[in-house]
mmCIF file as Biopython writes it, N, C-alpha, C and O atoms, coordinates in Angstrom:
data_model
#
loop_
_atom_site.group_PDB
_atom_site.id
_atom_site.type_symbol
_atom_site.label_atom_id
_atom_site.label_alt_id
_atom_site.label_comp_id
_atom_site.label_asym_id
_atom_site.label_entity_id
_atom_site.label_seq_id
_atom_site.pdbx_PDB_ins_code
_atom_site.Cartn_x
_atom_site.Cartn_y
_atom_site.Cartn_z
_atom_site.occupancy
_atom_site.B_iso_or_equiv
_atom_site.auth_seq_id
_atom_site.auth_asym_id
_atom_site.pdbx_PDB_model_num
ATOM 1   N N  . MET A ? 1  ? -17.098 -10.071 -36.547 1.0 0.0 1  A 1 
ATOM 2   C CA . MET A ? 1  ? -16.667 -10.087 -35.156 1.0 0.0 1  A 1 
ATOM 3   C C  . MET A ? 1  ? -17.557 -9.179  -34.326 1.0 0.0 1  A 1 
ATOM 4   O O  . MET A ? 1  ? -18.115 -8.203  -34.827 1.0 0.0 1  A 1 
ATOM 5   N N  . GLY A ? 2  ? -17.679 -9.513  -33.052 1.0 0.0 2  A 1 
ATOM 6   C CA . GLY A ? 2  ? -18.480 -8.708  -32.147 1.0 0.0 2  A 1 
ATOM 7   C C  . GLY A ? 2  ? -17.757 -7.442  -31.725 1.0 0.0 2  A 1 
ATOM 8   O O  . GLY A ? 2  ? -16.566 -7.261  -31.976 1.0 0.0 2  A 1 
ATOM 9   N N  . ASP A ? 3  ? -18.502 -6.590  -31.088 1.0 0.0 3  A 1 
ATOM 10  C CA . ASP A ? 3  ? -17.913 -5.346  -30.589 1.0 0.0 3  A 1 
ATOM 11  C C  . ASP A ? 3  ? -16.930 -5.635  -29.469 1.0 0.0 3  A 1 
ATOM 12  O O  . ASP A ? 3  ? -17.209 -6.423  -28.565 1.0 0.0 3  A 1 
ATOM 13  N N  . LEU A ? 4  ? -15.803 -4.999  -29.539 1.0 0.0 4  A 1 
ATOM 14  C CA . LEU A ? 4  ? -14.817 -5.087  -28.473 1.0 0.0 4  A 1 
ATOM 15  C C  . LEU A ? 4  ? -14.947 -3.829  -27.632 1.0 0.0 4  A 1 
ATOM 16  O O  . LEU A ? 4  ? -14.704 -2.719  -28.106 1.0 0.0 4  A 1 
ATOM 17  N N  . ARG A ? 5  ? -15.331 -4.016  -26.385 1.0 0.0 5  A 1 
ATOM 18  C CA . ARG A ? 5  ? -15.535 -2.865  -25.503 1.0 0.0 5  A 1 
ATOM 19  C C  . ARG A ? 5  ? -14.531 -2.911  -24.364 1.0 0.0 5  A 1 
ATOM 20  O O  . ARG A ? 5  ? -14.280 -3.956  -23.763 1.0 0.0 5  A 1 
ATOM 21  N N  . LEU A ? 6  ? -13.982 -1.772  -24.096 1.0 0.0 6  A 1 
ATOM 22  C CA . LEU A ? 6  ? -13.055 -1.625  -22.988 1.0 0.0 6  A 1 
ATOM 23  C C  . LEU A ? 6  ? -13.720 -0.740  -21.957 1.0 0.0 6  A 1 
ATOM 24  O O  . LEU A ? 6  ? -14.025 0.423   -22.221 1.0 0.0 6  A 1 
ATOM 25  N N  . GLU A ? 7  ? -13.944 -1.302  -20.777 1.0 0.0 7  A 1 
ATOM 26  C CA . GLU A ? 7  ? -14.596 -0.539  -19.719 1.0 0.0 7  A 1 
ATOM 27  C C  . GLU A ? 7  ? -13.527 -0.052  -18.749 1.0 0.0 7  A 1 
ATOM 28  O O  . GLU A ? 7  ? -12.831 -0.847  -18.117 1.0 0.0 7  A 1 
ATOM 29  N N  . LEU A ? 8  ? -13.412 1.252   -18.645 1.0 0.0 8  A 1 
ATOM 30  C CA . LEU A ? 8  ? -12.427 1.843   -17.746 1.0 0.0 8  A 1 
ATOM 31  C C  . LEU A ? 8  ? -12.990 1.963   -16.338 1.0 0.0 8  A 1 
ATOM 32  O O  . LEU A ? 8  ? -14.195 2.135   -16.156 1.0 0.0 8  A 1 
ATOM 33  N N  . PRO A ? 9  ? -12.119 1.873   -15.348 1.0 0.0 9  A 1 
ATOM 34  C CA . PRO A ? 9  ? -12.585 2.073   -13.976 1.0 0.0 9  A 1 
ATOM 35  C C  . PRO A ? 9  ? -12.970 3.537   -13.748 1.0 0.0 9  A 1 
ATOM 36  O O  . PRO A ? 9  ? -12.656 4.403   -14.565 1.0 0.0 9  A 1 
ATOM 37  N N  . PRO A ? 10 ? -13.652 3.803   -12.632 1.0 0.0 10 A 1 
ATOM 38  C CA . PRO A ? 10 ? -14.030 5.200   -12.313 1.0 0.0 10 A 1 
ATOM 39  C C  . PRO A ? 10 ? -12.797 6.105   -12.242 1.0 0.0 10 A 1 
ATOM 40  O O  . PRO A ? 10 ? -11.676 5.641   -12.030 1.0 0.0 10 A 1 
ATOM 41  N N  . ARG A ? 11 ? -13.030 7.393   -12.424 1.0 0.0 11 A 1 
ATOM 42  C CA . ARG A ? 11 ? -11.927 8.371   -12.455 1.0 0.0 11 A 1 
ATOM 43  C C  . ARG A ? 11 ? -11.082 8.356   -11.193 1.0 0.0 11 A 1 
ATOM 44  O O  . ARG A ? 11 ? -9.859  8.471   -11.265 1.0 0.0 11 A 1 
ATOM 45  N N  . ASP A ? 12 ? -11.723 8.217   -10.032 1.0 0.0 12 A 1 
ATOM 46  C CA . ASP A ? 12 ? -10.946 8.238   -8.796  1.0 0.0 12 A 1 
ATOM 47  C C  . ASP A ? 12 ? -10.003 7.037   -8.722  1.0 0.0 12 A 1 
ATOM 48  O O  . ASP A ? 12 ? -8.887  7.147   -8.214  1.0 0.0 12 A 1 
ATOM 49  N N  . GLN A ? 13 ? -10.455 5.906   -9.225  1.0 0.0 13 A 1 
ATOM 50  C CA . GLN A ? 13 ? -9.589  4.725   -9.223  1.0 0.0 13 A 1 
ATOM 51  C C  . GLN A ? 13 ? -8.468  4.884   -10.251 1.0 0.0 13 A 1 
ATOM 52  O O  . GLN A ? 13 ? -7.333  4.482   -9.995  1.0 0.0 13 A 1 
ATOM 53  N N  . LEU A ? 14 ? -8.779  5.467   -11.411 1.0 0.0 14 A 1 
ATOM 54  C CA . LEU A ? 14 ? -7.742  5.732   -12.406 1.0 0.0 14 A 1 
ATOM 55  C C  . LEU A ? 14 ? -6.683  6.674   -11.851 1.0 0.0 14 A 1 
ATOM 56  O O  . LEU A ? 14 ? -5.490  6.484   -12.085 1.0 0.0 14 A 1 
ATOM 57  N N  . ALA A ? 15 ? -7.123  7.686   -11.118 1.0 0.0 15 A 1 
ATOM 58  C CA . ALA A ? 15 ? -6.178  8.637   -10.520 1.0 0.0 15 A 1 
ATOM 59  C C  . ALA A ? 15 ? -5.289  7.933   -9.501  1.0 0.0 15 A 1 
ATOM 60  O O  . ALA A ? 15 ? -4.088  8.195   -9.438  1.0 0.0 15 A 1 
ATOM 61  N N  . PHE A ? 16 ? -5.867  7.051   -8.712  1.0 0.0 16 A 1 
ATOM 62  C CA . PHE A ? 16 ? -5.099  6.305   -7.721  1.0 0.0 16 A 1 
ATOM 63  C C  . PHE A ? 16 ? -4.036  5.445   -8.409  1.0 0.0 16 A 1 
ATOM 64  O O  . PHE A ? 16 ? -2.870  5.447   -8.015  1.0 0.0 16 A 1 
ATOM 65  N N  . LEU A ? 17 ? -4.456  4.709   -9.444  1.0 0.0 17 A 1 
ATOM 66  C CA . LEU A ? 17 ? -3.528  3.840   -10.157 1.0 0.0 17 A 1 
ATOM 67  C C  . LEU A ? 17 ? -2.460  4.646   -10.900 1.0 0.0 17 A 1 
ATOM 68  O O  . LEU A ? 17 ? -1.304  4.231   -10.973 1.0 0.0 17 A 1 
ATOM 69  N N  . ALA A ? 18 ? -2.849  5.789   -11.448 1.0 0.0 18 A 1 
ATOM 70  C CA . ALA A ? 18 ? -1.879  6.656   -12.115 1.0 0.0 18 A 1 
ATOM 71  C C  . ALA A ? 18 ? -0.853  7.175   -11.109 1.0 0.0 18 A 1 
ATOM 72  O O  . ALA A ? 18 ? 0.338   7.253   -11.411 1.0 0.0 18 A 1 
ATOM 73  N N  . GLY A ? 19 ? -1.319  7.527   -9.917  1.0 0.0 19 A 1 
ATOM 74  C CA . GLY A ? 19 ? -0.402  7.974   -8.863  1.0 0.0 19 A 1 
ATOM 75  C C  . GLY A ? 19 ? 0.595   6.888   -8.493  1.0 0.0 19 A 1 
ATOM 76  O O  . GLY A ? 19 ? 1.780   7.163   -8.305  1.0 0.0 19 A 1 
ATOM 77  N N  . LEU A ? 20 ? 0.110   5.642   -8.388  1.0 0.0 20 A 1 
ATOM 78  C CA . LEU A ? 20 ? 1.022   4.530   -8.111  1.0 0.0 20 A 1 
ATOM 79  C C  . LEU A ? 20 ? 2.043   4.391   -9.238  1.0 0.0 20 A 1 
ATOM 80  O O  . LEU A ? 20 ? 3.225   4.150   -8.993  1.0 0.0 20 A 1 
ATOM 81  N N  . GLY A ? 21 ? 1.570   4.548   -10.476 1.0 0.0 21 A 1 
ATOM 82  C CA . GLY A ? 21 ? 2.471   4.457   -11.625 1.0 0.0 21 A 1 
ATOM 83  C C  . GLY A ? 21 ? 3.546   5.532   -11.613 1.0 0.0 21 A 1 
ATOM 84  O O  . GLY A ? 21 ? 4.709   5.266   -11.918 1.0 0.0 21 A 1 
ATOM 85  N N  . VAL A ? 22 ? 3.152   6.734   -11.263 1.0 0.0 22 A 1 
ATOM 86  C CA . VAL A ? 22 ? 4.111   7.843   -11.199 1.0 0.0 22 A 1 
ATOM 87  C C  . VAL A ? 22 ? 5.128   7.600   -10.096 1.0 0.0 22 A 1 
ATOM 88  O O  . VAL A ? 22 ? 6.327   7.785   -10.305 1.0 0.0 22 A 1 
ATOM 89  N N  . LEU A ? 23 ? 4.658   7.187   -8.919  1.0 0.0 23 A 1 
ATOM 90  C CA . LEU A ? 23 ? 5.588   6.899   -7.819  1.0 0.0 23 A 1 
ATOM 91  C C  . LEU A ? 23 ? 6.570   5.795   -8.191  1.0 0.0 23 A 1 
ATOM 92  O O  . LEU A ? 23 ? 7.742   5.836   -7.819  1.0 0.0 23 A 1 
ATOM 93  N N  . THR A ? 24 ? 6.075   4.814   -8.928  1.0 0.0 24 A 1 
ATOM 94  C CA . THR A ? 24 ? 6.941   3.718   -9.364  1.0 0.0 24 A 1 
ATOM 95  C C  . THR A ? 24 ? 7.930   4.201   -10.416 1.0 0.0 24 A 1 
ATOM 96  O O  . THR A ? 24 ? 9.111   3.858   -10.366 1.0 0.0 24 A 1 
ATOM 97  N N  . ALA A ? 25 ? 7.450   4.998   -11.372 1.0 0.0 25 A 1 
ATOM 98  C CA . ALA A ? 25 ? 8.327   5.516   -12.431 1.0 0.0 25 A 1 
ATOM 99  C C  . ALA A ? 25 ? 9.423   6.404   -11.862 1.0 0.0 25 A 1 
ATOM 100 O O  . ALA A ? 25 ? 10.550  6.404   -12.359 1.0 0.0 25 A 1 
ATOM 101 N N  . LEU A ? 26 ? 9.095   7.155   -10.826 1.0 0.0 26 A 1 
ATOM 102 C CA . LEU A ? 26 ? 10.088  8.026   -10.186 1.0 0.0 26 A 1 
ATOM 103 C C  . LEU A ? 26 ? 10.973  7.264   -9.196  1.0 0.0 26 A 1 
ATOM 104 O O  . LEU A ? 26 ? 11.845  7.840   -8.546  1.0 0.0 26 A 1 
ATOM 105 N N  . GLU A ? 27 ? 10.725  5.964   -9.100  1.0 0.0 27 A 1 
ATOM 106 C CA . GLU A ? 27 ? 11.463  5.069   -8.208  1.0 0.0 27 A 1 
ATOM 107 C C  . GLU A ? 27 ? 11.362  5.476   -6.738  1.0 0.0 27 A 1 
ATOM 108 O O  . GLU A ? 27 ? 12.290  5.274   -5.955  1.0 0.0 27 A 1 
ATOM 109 N N  . LEU A ? 28 ? 10.207  6.058   -6.382  1.0 0.0 28 A 1 
ATOM 110 C CA . LEU A ? 28 ? 9.951   6.376   -4.980  1.0 0.0 28 A 1 
ATOM 111 C C  . LEU A ? 28 ? 9.436   5.153   -4.239  1.0 0.0 28 A 1 
ATOM 112 O O  . LEU A ? 28 ? 9.611   5.021   -3.027  1.0 0.0 28 A 1 
ATOM 113 N N  . ILE A ? 29 ? 8.793   4.250   -4.998  1.0 0.0 29 A 1 
ATOM 114 C CA . ILE A ? 29 ? 8.428   2.937   -4.473  1.0 0.0 29 A 1 
ATOM 115 C C  . ILE A ? 29 ? 8.812   1.908   -5.527  1.0 0.0 29 A 1 
ATOM 116 O O  . ILE A ? 29 ? 8.848   2.216   -6.718  1.0 0.0 29 A 1 
ATOM 117 N N  . GLU A ? 30 ? 9.094   0.705   -5.096  1.0 0.0 30 A 1 
ATOM 118 C CA . GLU A ? 30 ? 9.476   -0.347  -6.030  1.0 0.0 30 A 1 
ATOM 119 C C  . GLU A ? 30 ? 8.221   -0.973  -6.622  1.0 0.0 30 A 1 
ATOM 120 O O  . GLU A ? 30 ? 7.154   -0.934  -6.011  1.0 0.0 30 A 1 
ATOM 121 N N  . TRP A ? 31 ? 8.353   -1.561  -7.835  1.0 0.0 31 A 1 
ATOM 122 C CA . TRP A ? 31 ? 7.178   -2.091  -8.528  1.0 0.0 31 A 1 
ATOM 123 C C  . TRP A ? 31 ? 6.460   -3.186  -7.755  1.0 0.0 31 A 1 
ATOM 124 O O  . TRP A ? 31 ? 5.232   -3.242  -7.821  1.0 0.0 31 A 1 
ATOM 125 N N  . PRO A ? 32 ? 7.161   -4.078  -7.011  1.0 0.0 32 A 1 
ATOM 126 C CA . PRO A ? 32 ? 6.379   -5.077  -6.260  1.0 0.0 32 A 1 
ATOM 127 C C  . PRO A ? 32 ? 5.496   -4.444  -5.181  1.0 0.0 32 A 1 
ATOM 128 O O  . PRO A ? 32 ? 4.401   -4.930  -4.899  1.0 0.0 32 A 1 
ATOM 129 N N  . VAL A ? 33 ? 5.983   -3.357  -4.584  1.0 0.0 33 A 1 
ATOM 130 C CA . VAL A ? 33 ? 5.200   -2.651  -3.567  1.0 0.0 33 A 1 
ATOM 131 C C  . VAL A ? 33 ? 3.986   -1.998  -4.224  1.0 0.0 33 A 1 
ATOM 132 O O  . VAL A ? 33 ? 2.880   -2.065  -3.688  1.0 0.0 33 A 1 
ATOM 133 N N  . ALA A ? 34 ? 4.185   -1.369  -5.377  1.0 0.0 34 A 1 
ATOM 134 C CA . ALA A ? 34 ? 3.076   -0.746  -6.098  1.0 0.0 34 A 1 
ATOM 135 C C  . ALA A ? 34 ? 2.053   -1.797  -6.511  1.0 0.0 34 A 1 
ATOM 136 O O  . ALA A ? 34 ? 0.847   -1.564  -6.429  1.0 0.0 34 A 1 
ATOM 137 N N  . LEU A ? 35 ? 2.531   -2.941  -6.949  1.0 0.0 35 A 1 
ATOM 138 C CA . LEU A ? 35 ? 1.628   -4.024  -7.341  1.0 0.0 35 A 1 
ATOM 139 C C  . LEU A ? 35 ? 0.806   -4.508  -6.147  1.0 0.0 35 A 1 
ATOM 140 O O  . LEU A ? 35 ? -0.404  -4.704  -6.258  1.0 0.0 35 A 1 
ATOM 141 N N  . ALA A ? 36 ? 1.471   -4.699  -5.009  1.0 0.0 36 A 1 
ATOM 142 C CA . ALA A ? 36 ? 0.765   -5.149  -3.811  1.0 0.0 36 A 1 
ATOM 143 C C  . ALA A ? 36 ? -0.274  -4.121  -3.360  1.0 0.0 36 A 1 
ATOM 144 O O  . ALA A ? 36 ? -1.378  -4.489  -2.958  1.0 0.0 36 A 1 
ATOM 145 N N  . ILE A ? 37 ? 0.072   -2.850  -3.426  1.0 0.0 37 A 1 
ATOM 146 C CA . ILE A ? 37 ? -0.869  -1.794  -3.045  1.0 0.0 37 A 1 
ATOM 147 C C  . ILE A ? 37 ? -2.059  -1.781  -4.012  1.0 0.0 37 A 1 
ATOM 148 O O  . ILE A ? 37 ? -3.208  -1.671  -3.585  1.0 0.0 37 A 1 
ATOM 149 N N  . GLY A ? 38 ? -1.781  -1.894  -5.303  1.0 0.0 38 A 1 
ATOM 150 C CA . GLY A ? 38 ? -2.849  -1.895  -6.296  1.0 0.0 38 A 1 
ATOM 151 C C  . GLY A ? 38 ? -3.791  -3.077  -6.133  1.0 0.0 38 A 1 
ATOM 152 O O  . GLY A ? 38 ? -5.009  -2.922  -6.211  1.0 0.0 38 A 1 
ATOM 153 N N  . VAL A ? 39 ? -3.228  -4.257  -5.905  1.0 0.0 39 A 1 
ATOM 154 C CA . VAL A ? 39 ? -4.062  -5.449  -5.709  1.0 0.0 39 A 1 
ATOM 155 C C  . VAL A ? 39 ? -4.873  -5.317  -4.424  1.0 0.0 39 A 1 
ATOM 156 O O  . VAL A ? 39 ? -6.063  -5.632  -4.406  1.0 0.0 39 A 1 
ATOM 157 N N  . GLY A ? 40 ? -4.243  -4.858  -3.362  1.0 0.0 40 A 1 
ATOM 158 C CA . GLY A ? 40 ? -4.957  -4.663  -2.100  1.0 0.0 40 A 1 
ATOM 159 C C  . GLY A ? 40 ? -6.084  -3.654  -2.240  1.0 0.0 40 A 1 
ATOM 160 O O  . GLY A ? 40 ? -7.167  -3.842  -1.685  1.0 0.0 40 A 1 
ATOM 161 N N  . HIS A ? 41 ? -5.830  -2.594  -2.976  1.0 0.0 41 A 1 
ATOM 162 C CA . HIS A ? 41 ? -6.853  -1.578  -3.209  1.0 0.0 41 A 1 
ATOM 163 C C  . HIS A ? 41 ? -8.036  -2.174  -3.972  1.0 0.0 41 A 1 
ATOM 164 O O  . HIS A ? 41 ? -9.192  -1.918  -3.633  1.0 0.0 41 A 1 
ATOM 165 N N  . GLU A ? 42 ? -7.744  -2.966  -4.998  1.0 0.0 42 A 1 
ATOM 166 C CA . GLU A ? 42 ? -8.816  -3.576  -5.786  1.0 0.0 42 A 1 
ATOM 167 C C  . GLU A ? 42 ? -9.611  -4.575  -4.954  1.0 0.0 42 A 1 
ATOM 168 O O  . GLU A ? 42 ? -10.837 -4.627  -5.056  1.0 0.0 42 A 1 
ATOM 169 N N  . LEU A ? 43 ? -8.936  -5.360  -4.140  1.0 0.0 43 A 1 
ATOM 170 C CA . LEU A ? 43 ? -9.645  -6.315  -3.289  1.0 0.0 43 A 1 
ATOM 171 C C  . LEU A ? 43 ? -10.552 -5.601  -2.295  1.0 0.0 43 A 1 
ATOM 172 O O  . LEU A ? 43 ? -11.673 -6.043  -2.043  1.0 0.0 43 A 1 
ATOM 173 N N  . ALA A ? 44 ? -10.073 -4.509  -1.740  1.0 0.0 44 A 1 
ATOM 174 C CA . ALA A ? 44 ? -10.878 -3.751  -0.787  1.0 0.0 44 A 1 
ATOM 175 C C  . ALA A ? 44 ? -12.066 -3.082  -1.472  1.0 0.0 44 A 1 
ATOM 176 O O  . ALA A ? 44 ? -13.126 -2.923  -0.865  1.0 0.0 44 A 1 
ATOM 177 N N  . ARG A ? 45 ? -11.897 -2.697  -2.712  1.0 0.0 45 A 1 
ATOM 178 C CA . ARG A ? 45 ? -12.936 -1.993  -3.452  1.0 0.0 45 A 1 
ATOM 179 C C  . ARG A ? 45 ? -13.996 -2.930  -4.010  1.0 0.0 45 A 1 
ATOM 180 O O  . ARG A ? 45 ? -15.152 -2.536  -4.162  1.0 0.0 45 A 1 
ATOM 181 N N  . SER A ? 46 ? -13.626 -4.132  -4.308  1.0 0.0 46 A 1 
ATOM 182 C CA . SER A ? 46 ? -14.558 -5.046  -4.982  1.0 0.0 46 A 1 
ATOM 183 C C  . SER A ? 46 ? -15.746 -5.391  -4.079  1.0 0.0 46 A 1 
ATOM 184 O O  . SER A ? 46 ? -15.622 -5.474  -2.857  1.0 0.0 46 A 1 
ATOM 185 N N  . ARG A ? 47 ? -16.854 -5.580  -4.696  1.0 0.0 47 A 1 
ATOM 186 C CA . ARG A ? 47 ? -18.066 -5.924  -3.957  1.0 0.0 47 A 1 
ATOM 187 C C  . ARG A ? 47 ? -18.082 -7.395  -3.628  1.0 0.0 47 A 1 
ATOM 188 O O  . ARG A ? 47 ? -17.878 -8.242  -4.498  1.0 0.0 47 A 1 
ATOM 189 N N  . HIS A ? 48 ? -18.325 -7.695  -2.374  1.0 0.0 48 A 1 
ATOM 190 C CA . HIS A ? 48 ? -18.501 -9.058  -1.884  1.0 0.0 48 A 1 
ATOM 191 C C  . HIS A ? 48 ? -17.334 -9.976  -2.233  1.0 0.0 48 A 1 
ATOM 192 O O  . HIS A ? 48 ? -17.505 -11.188 -2.365  1.0 0.0 48 A 1 
ATOM 193 N N  . GLY A ? 49 ? -16.161 -9.397  -2.378  1.0 0.0 49 A 1 
ATOM 194 C CA . GLY A ? 49 ? -14.972 -10.209 -2.626  1.0 0.0 49 A 1 
ATOM 195 C C  . GLY A ? 49 ? -14.979 -10.932 -3.959  1.0 0.0 49 A 1 
ATOM 196 O O  . GLY A ? 49 ? -14.394 -12.009 -4.074  1.0 0.0 49 A 1 
ATOM 197 N N  . LYS A ? 50 ? -15.630 -10.368 -4.974  1.0 0.0 50 A 1 
ATOM 198 C CA . LYS A ? 50 ? -15.717 -11.023 -6.286  1.0 0.0 50 A 1 
ATOM 199 C C  . LYS A ? 50 ? -14.331 -11.334 -6.835  1.0 0.0 50 A 1 
ATOM 200 O O  . LYS A ? 50 ? -14.087 -12.439 -7.319  1.0 0.0 50 A 1 
ATOM 201 N N  . VAL A ? 51 ? -13.436 -10.381 -6.763  1.0 0.0 51 A 1 
ATOM 202 C CA . VAL A ? 51 ? -12.083 -10.583 -7.278  1.0 0.0 51 A 1 
ATOM 203 C C  . VAL A ? 51 ? -11.379 -11.674 -6.484  1.0 0.0 51 A 1 
ATOM 204 O O  . VAL A ? 51 ? -10.667 -12.502 -7.051  1.0 0.0 51 A 1 
ATOM 205 N N  . LEU A ? 52 ? -11.581 -11.673 -5.176  1.0 0.0 52 A 1 
ATOM 206 C CA . LEU A ? 52 ? -10.957 -12.687 -4.331  1.0 0.0 52 A 1 
ATOM 207 C C  . LEU A ? 52 ? -11.472 -14.079 -4.693  1.0 0.0 52 A 1 
ATOM 208 O O  . LEU A ? 52 ? -10.696 -15.033 -4.739  1.0 0.0 52 A 1 
ATOM 209 N N  . ARG A ? 53 ? -12.757 -14.198 -4.946  1.0 0.0 53 A 1 
ATOM 210 C CA . ARG A ? 53 ? -13.320 -15.496 -5.361  1.0 0.0 53 A 1 
ATOM 211 C C  . ARG A ? 53 ? -12.728 -15.945 -6.686  1.0 0.0 53 A 1 
ATOM 212 O O  . ARG A ? 53 ? -12.350 -17.107 -6.838  1.0 0.0 53 A 1 
ATOM 213 N N  . GLU A ? 54 ? -12.645 -15.023 -7.652  1.0 0.0 54 A 1 
ATOM 214 C CA . GLU A ? 54 ? -12.078 -15.364 -8.955  1.0 0.0 54 A 1 
ATOM 215 C C  . GLU A ? 54 ? -10.616 -15.763 -8.828  1.0 0.0 54 A 1 
ATOM 216 O O  . GLU A ? 54 ? -10.162 -16.684 -9.507  1.0 0.0 54 A 1 
ATOM 217 N N  . PHE A ? 55 ? -9.879  -15.077 -7.964  1.0 0.0 55 A 1 
ATOM 218 C CA . PHE A ? 55 ? -8.478  -15.416 -7.736  1.0 0.0 55 A 1 
ATOM 219 C C  . PHE A ? 55 ? -8.366  -16.816 -7.144  1.0 0.0 55 A 1 
ATOM 220 O O  . PHE A ? 55 ? -7.512  -17.599 -7.560  1.0 0.0 55 A 1 
ATOM 221 N N  . GLY A ? 56 ? -9.212  -17.133 -6.186  1.0 0.0 56 A 1 
ATOM 222 C CA . GLY A ? 56 ? -9.222  -18.457 -5.576  1.0 0.0 56 A 1 
ATOM 223 C C  . GLY A ? 56 ? -9.555  -19.537 -6.589  1.0 0.0 56 A 1 
ATOM 224 O O  . GLY A ? 56 ? -8.956  -20.612 -6.577  1.0 0.0 56 A 1 
ATOM 225 N N  . GLU A ? 57 ? -10.508 -19.254 -7.465  1.0 0.0 57 A 1 
ATOM 226 C CA . GLU A ? 57 ? -10.859 -20.216 -8.503  1.0 0.0 57 A 1 
ATOM 227 C C  . GLU A ? 57 ? -9.708  -20.415 -9.479  1.0 0.0 57 A 1 
ATOM 228 O O  . GLU A ? 57 ? -9.459  -21.534 -9.928  1.0 0.0 57 A 1 
ATOM 229 N N  . ALA A ? 58 ? -9.007  -19.338 -9.809  1.0 0.0 58 A 1 
ATOM 230 C CA . ALA A ? 58 ? -7.851  -19.450 -10.711 1.0 0.0 58 A 1 
ATOM 231 C C  . ALA A ? 58 ? -6.745  -20.273 -10.066 1.0 0.0 58 A 1 
ATOM 232 O O  . ALA A ? 58 ? -6.071  -21.054 -10.738 1.0 0.0 58 A 1 
ATOM 233 N N  . LEU A ? 59 ? -6.560  -20.097 -8.761  1.0 0.0 59 A 1 
ATOM 234 C CA . LEU A ? 59 ? -5.545  -20.908 -8.060  1.0 0.0 59 A 1 
ATOM 235 C C  . LEU A ? 59 ? -5.934  -22.385 -8.053  1.0 0.0 59 A 1 
ATOM 236 O O  . LEU A ? 59 ? -5.079  -23.262 -8.179  1.0 0.0 59 A 1 
ATOM 237 N N  . GLU A ? 60 ? -7.226  -22.647 -7.906  1.0 0.0 60 A 1 
ATOM 238 C CA . GLU A ? 60 ? -7.679  -24.045 -7.922  1.0 0.0 60 A 1 
ATOM 239 C C  . GLU A ? 60 ? -7.444  -24.693 -9.280  1.0 0.0 60 A 1 
ATOM 240 O O  . GLU A ? 60 ? -7.126  -25.880 -9.358  1.0 0.0 60 A 1 
ATOM 241 N N  . ASP A ? 61 ? -7.601  -23.917 -10.347 1.0 0.0 61 A 1 
ATOM 242 C CA . ASP A ? 61 ? -7.407  -24.441 -11.708 1.0 0.0 61 A 1 
ATOM 243 C C  . ASP A ? 61 ? -5.935  -24.598 -12.063 1.0 0.0 61 A 1 
ATOM 244 O O  . ASP A ? 61 ? -5.605  -25.321 -13.003 1.0 0.0 61 A 1 
ATOM 245 N N  . ALA A ? 62 ? -5.056  -23.942 -11.339 1.0 0.0 62 A 1 
ATOM 246 C CA . ALA A ? 62 ? -3.618  -23.976 -11.675 1.0 0.0 62 A 1 
ATOM 247 C C  . ALA A ? 62 ? -2.986  -25.299 -11.283 1.0 0.0 62 A 1 
ATOM 248 O O  . ALA A ? 62 ? -1.790  -25.498 -11.491 1.0 0.0 62 A 1 
#
């Protein structure tokens, strides 16, 4: 089998996502809100809307 590599996001993004997780675990925000914030953050961060294009392609295949 080939090497299985897990690429982690940059530390600042991990900290952001961990903060969302903590807020959700403490029930300060509900999980759908945390999910929407996380997805919005990733879409804003992605270069040239790559994630948005992939999401659109996945919707077309569904």
